[in-house]
C-alpha positions as CSV (number, residue, x, y, z in Angstrom):
1,M,3.3,23.3,-12.5
2,K,2.9,20.4,-15.1
3,C,0.0,19.4,-17.1
4,P,-1.5,15.7,-16.5
5,S,-2.4,16.5,-20.2
6,C,0.0,18.1,-22.4
7,G,2.8,17.6,-19.7
8,H,3.6,21.4,-20.1
9,L,5.2,23.4,-17.4
10,K,3.5,26.7,-17.9
11,S,0.0,27.3,-16.1
12,I,-2.1,30.1,-14.8
13,V,-3.9,29.8,-11.3
14,I,-7.7,30.3,-11.6
15,D,-8.7,29.8,-8.2
16,S,-7.5,29.5,-4.9
17,R,-9.2,28.3,-1.9
18,P,-8.3,26.5,1.3
19,S,-9.1,22.8,1.4
20,A,-12.0,21.3,3.6
21,D,-9.3,20.2,6.3
22,G,-7.7,23.7,6.2
23,Q,-4.6,21.7,6.0
24,S,-3.7,22.9,2.5
25,I,-4.5,25.2,0.3
26,R,-6.5,23.9,-3.1
27,R,-5.5,25.5,-6.7
28,R,-7.6,25.5,-10.1
29,R,-5.1,25.3,-12.7
30,E,-5.2,26.4,-16.4
31,C,-2.6,24.9,-18.8
32,L,-1.0,27.8,-20.9
33,E,-0.6,25.1,-23.8
34,C,-3.8,23.2,-24.3
35,G,-6.0,25.4,-22.4
36,K,-6.8,22.1,-20.0
37,R,-7.8,22.6,-15.9
38,F,-6.4,20.7,-13.6
39,T,-6.6,20.6,-10.0
40,T,-3.7,20.7,-7.0
41,Y,-3.0,20.9,-3.3
42,E,-0.2,22.6,-1.8
43,N,0.3,21.2,1.3
44,I,2.9,22.3,4.5
45,E,5.9,19.9,4.8
46,T,6.9,18.8,8.1
47,L,9.6,17.2,9.4
48,P,9.2,13.9,10.6
49,L,9.1,13.4,14.6
50,I,11.1,10.9,16.0
51,V,10.2,9.7,20.0
52,I,13.1,8.7,22.2
53,K,11.7,5.9,24.1
54,K,13.3,5.3,27.9
55,D,15.0,2.6,26.6
56,S,17.2,4.9,24.4
57,S,14.8,3.4,21.8
58,R,13.5,5.5,19.0
59,E,10.4,5.7,17.1
60,T,8.3,7.7,14.5
61,F,5.6,9.9,16.3
62,D,2.8,8.2,16.3
63,R,-0.5,10.6,17.4
64,N,-2.7,7.6,17.6
65,K,-1.0,6.2,20.6
66,I,-1.3,9.3,22.5
67,L,-5.2,9.5,21.3
68,N,-5.7,6.1,22.0
69,S,-4.3,6.3,26.0
70,I,-6.3,9.5,26.2
71,I,-9.5,8.0,25.3
72,R,-8.0,5.3,27.6
73,A,-7.7,7.4,30.4
74,C,-10.9,9.4,29.8
75,D,-13.2,6.3,29.5
76,K,-16.5,7.0,31.1
77,R,-15.9,10.4,31.7
78,Q,-17.2,13.4,30.5
79,V,-15.0,14.3,27.6
80,T,-15.6,14.2,24.2
81,L,-13.8,13.2,21.2
82,S,-13.6,16.7,19.8
83,Q,-12.1,17.9,23.3
84,M,-9.2,14.7,23.3
85,N,-8.4,15.2,20.0
86,A,-8.4,19.2,20.3
87,V,-5.2,17.8,23.1
88,V,-3.5,15.8,20.5
89,D,-3.3,18.5,18.0
90,E,-2.1,21.1,20.2
91,I,0.6,18.8,21.6
92,E,1.4,17.2,18.0
93,S,1.6,21.4,17.0
94,T,3.8,22.0,20.4
95,L,6.0,19.2,18.9
96,Q,6.3,20.2,15.6
97,N,7.1,24.0,16.3
98,S,9.9,23.1,18.4
99,L,12.0,22.8,15.7
100,Q,13.5,19.7,17.0
101,N,13.8,16.1,15.1
102,E,13.8,14.0,18.4
103,V,11.5,14.5,21.6
104,P,12.0,12.1,24.4
105,S,8.5,10.4,25.5
106,T,8.8,11.7,28.7
107,R,8.3,14.8,27.5
108,I,6.0,14.1,25.6
109,G,3.9,12.4,28.4
110,E,4.4,15.3,30.3
111,M,2.7,17.3,27.7
112,V,-0.2,15.1,27.9
113,M,-0.6,15.3,31.7
114,D,-0.3,19.1,31.8
115,K,-3.6,18.9,29.0
116,L,-5.5,16.2,31.2
117,K,-5.1,17.8,34.3
118,D,-7.4,21.4,32.9
119,L,-9.5,18.9,31.2
120,D,-10.8,16.5,33.2
121,E,-9.1,15.0,36.9
122,V,-10.3,11.8,37.0
123,A,-8.7,10.8,33.7
124,Y,-5.1,12.9,34.8
125,V,-5.1,10.4,37.5
126,R,-5.8,7.8,35.4
127,F,-3.4,8.1,32.9
128,A,-0.3,9.2,35.6
129,S,-1.2,5.7,37.1
130,V,0.0,4.1,34.3
131,Y,2.4,6.5,33.0
132,R,4.2,7.1,36.6
133,Q,3.8,3.6,37.0
134,F,2.9,4.2,40.8
135,R,4.0,0.7,42.6
136,D,1.4,1.3,45.8
137,I,-1.5,3.1,47.5
138,G,0.9,6.0,49.0
139,A,2.9,6.6,45.6
140,F,-0.9,7.0,44.1
141,M,-2.1,9.2,47.6
142,E,0.9,11.1,47.5
143,E,-0.3,12.6,43.7
144,L,-3.9,12.7,44.7
145,T,-3.0,15.1,47.7
146,K,-0.6,16.8,45.3
147,L,-3.9,17.5,42.7
148,M,-5.6,18.5,45.7
149,R,-3.1,21.0,46.8
150,E,-2.9,22.3,43.5
151,K,-7.0,23.1,43.5
């Protein structure tokens, strides 16, 4: 690691610990040339995830889009923001671990519905009604009947 004071390339690690968010490692270093101490952070490098939309267009994955749709589905329900964030974290982690660079938006939608079904049934039905674009009350009732049978 290059020293920010003198530019020397050799340093030793004095202390190493996880950062507050748990997503990186904080390292205290000391330059072997000038003796100055400095801090570095080691982060996991993730590949950009591309979402393939229904119209075949592509855009980068945005966890906030998923979180906002879950927040709308859970409006006035007994679901905390931390629970909603946990759902998004699980989905994002699953997608990153799949080692695929491109993911169809339909797969993401199905993952959200699976998580919401376990979290809150009303939020699930709200999300499903928008995601599946129910055209009439019959399609809506069919989804409710399917949910009741699974219970």
